[in-house]
C-alpha positions in Angstrom: -2.8 -12.8 -4.9 -1.4 -13.1 -1.3 0.8 -10.0 -1.9 -2.1 -8.0 -3.2 -4.2 -8.9 -0.1 -1.2 -8.0 2.1 -0.8 -4.6 0.3 -4.5 -3.9 0.7 -4.4 -4.8 4.4 -1.3 -2.7 5.0 -2.8 0.2 3.1 -6.1 0.0 5.1 -4.0 -0.2 8.3 -2.1 3.0 7.3 -5.4 4.8 6.4 -7.0 3.8 9.7 -4.0 5.0 11.6 -4.0 8.3 9.7 -7.7 8.8 10.3 -7.2 8.1 14.0 -4.5 10.7 14.3 -6.6 13.3 12.5 -9.8 12.8 14.6 -10.7 15.3 17.2 -10.8 12.9 20.1 -7.5 12.7 22.0 -5.8 9.3 21.6 -2.3 8.5 22.4 -0.4 8.4 19.1 2.1 5.8 20.4 -0.6 3.1 20.1 -1.0 3.5 16.3 2.3 1.7 15.5 1.4 -1.1 17.9 -2.0 -1.5 16.3 -0.4 -1.6 12.9 2.2 -4.1 14.0 -0.6 -6.2 15.5 -2.5 -6.2 12.2 0.6 -7.2 10.3 1.3 -10.0 12.9 -2.3 -11.2 12.6 -2.0 -11.2 8.8 1.2 -13.3 8.9 -0.3 -15.6 11.5 -3.2 -16.4 9.2 -1.3 -16.8 5.9 1.6 -18.7 7.3 -0.2 -20.8 9.9 2.2 -19.6 12.7 0.9 -17.8 15.7 3.0 -14.7 16.0 3.6 -13.4 19.5 4.1 -9.9 20.7 7.9 -10.5 20.5 7.8 -12.0 17.0 10.2 -10.6 14.4 8.0 -9.1 11.7 11.1 -8.6 9.5 11.7 -12.3 9.5 8.1 -13.1 8.5 8.1 -10.4 5.8 11.3 -11.8 4.3 9.9 -15.3 4.2 6.6 -14.1 2.7 8.5 -12.1 0.0 10.4 -15.3 -1.1 7.5 -17.8 -0.9 7.2 -19.5 -4.3 10.7 -18.6 -5.5 11.8 -21.7 -7.6 14.4 -24.1 -6.3 17.7 -24.1 -8.1 20.7 -26.0 -6.8 23.5 -23.5 -6.5 21.1 -20.6 -7.1 21.1 -17.5 -5.1 18.5 -15.2 -6.7 14.8 -14.7 -7.1 15.1 -16.7 -10.4 16.1 -19.8 -8.3 17.6 -20.4 -4.9 18.7 -23.4 -2.8 18.3 -24.0 0.9 21.7 -22.7 2.1 21.5 -19.6 -0.1 18.0 -18.8 1.2 19.2 -19.2 4.8 22.3 -17.1 4.1 20.3 -14.3 2.5 17.7 -14.4 5.3 20.3 -14.1 8.1 22.1 -11.3 6.2 18.9 -9.3 5.6 17.0 -10.1 8.8 19.7 -10.4 11.4 22.6 -8.6 9.7 24.8 -11.7 10.1 27.1 -13.2 7.5 27.0 -17.0 7.5 28.5 -19.8 5.4 27.0 -20.9 2.1 26.8 -24.7 2.7 24.3 -26.4 5.1 27.1 -28.5 6.7 29.3 -25.4 7.2 26.3 -23.5 8.7 25.8 -26.4 11.1 29.3 -25.9 12.4 28.4 -22.3 13.3 25.5 -23.1 15.6 24.9 -24.1 19.2 22.9 -27.4 19.2 19.2 -27.0 20.2 16.8 -29.9 20.9 13.7 -30.0 18.7 11.4 -29.1 21.7 13.5 -26.0 22.5 13.5 -24.4 19.1 12.7 -20.7 18.9 11.8 -18.4 16.1 14.8 -17.8 13.9 16.7 -21.0 14.9 17.9 -23.2 12.2 16.7 -26.8 11.5 19.0 -29.3 9.8 18.1 -32.5 7.9 19.9 -35.5 6.6 17.8 -36.3 3.5 18.9 -39.5 1.8 22.4 -38.9 3.2 24.6 -39.6 6.1 25.6 -36.0 6.3 23.6 -32.8 6.6 22.0 -32.0 3.3 19.3 -29.5 4.0 18.7 -26.4 6.2 15.7 -24.2 7.1 14.6 -21.5 9.5 12.3 -22.3 12.3 9.2 -20.0 12.6 7.3 -21.4 15.5 4.5 -23.9 16.0 6.8 -26.6 14.5 6.8 -24.7 11.1 9.9 -23.8 9.2 10.7 -21.9 6.0 13.1 -23.3 3.5 14.0 -23.6 -0.2 12.6 -27.1 -1.0 12.5 -28.9 -4.3 9.2 -27.3 -4.8 10.6 -23.8 -4.2 10.6 -21.6 -1.1 7.9 -22.8 1.2 6.7 -23.3 4.8 6.4 -26.8 6.1 5.8 -28.5 9.4 8.5 -30.5 11.2 5.6 -32.9 12.0 5.1 -33.8 8.3 6.1 -37.4 7.9 8.8 -36.6 5.4 10.5 -33.9 7.4 10.0 -35.7 10.7 11.8 -38.7 9.3 14.9 -36.8 8.1 15.1 -34.1 10.8 18.6 -34.2 12.3 19.0 -31.3 14.8 18.2 -27.7 15.5 20.8 -25.0 16.0 20.9 -21.5 17.4 23.2 -19.3 15.4 22.7 -16.1 17.4 23.9 -17.7 20.7 26.9 -19.2 18.9 27.8 -15.7 17.5 27.4 -14.2 21.0 29.7 -16.8 22.5 32.3 -16.1 19.7 32.2 -12.3 20.5 32.5 -12.9 24.3 35.4 -15.3 23.8 37.3 -13.2 21.3 40.2 -11.0 22.6 39.6 -7.3 22.7 41.6 -5.7 19.9 42.0 -2.5 21.9 43.8 -4.2 24.8 47.6 -4.5 24.5 
């Protein structure tokens, strides 16, 4: 149902944009994509409970939306069933064009640590659920919400929920860690 509503909203947005460009009044055409982007961000804000800003990554929210409800399957990596690390790996591949590890503990080794109050959209959140080591990973969306493949399937939850608050371990910023790796790696062209 959500996908049908999104498709209708997107279609209406496109029709409105087309009608505006065909009207006889002169309007700057560069505003139409901004308006459409604004409608999409408003839509995601409403259905995901996350206030998207003007700098929010729509591709990130579209990816999460497309996977919502996918069943959980330990070791799975498809729409038939996926686990938390495979979901995170797929998201980072498709949204940020980055290849990351397949295991939540290995992914944690790739990040720069981030305090909970410093988390930004696209950061990773790690949990130690009934374990002394990291056993779960998700992607931070903003407003203390994160997306993950939970035992109930791909979902959005709050870090403030008692369950996730109790098992939260740390946040991590993968993009900064990759930037540091690139800056510290020797230039292959220099001899």
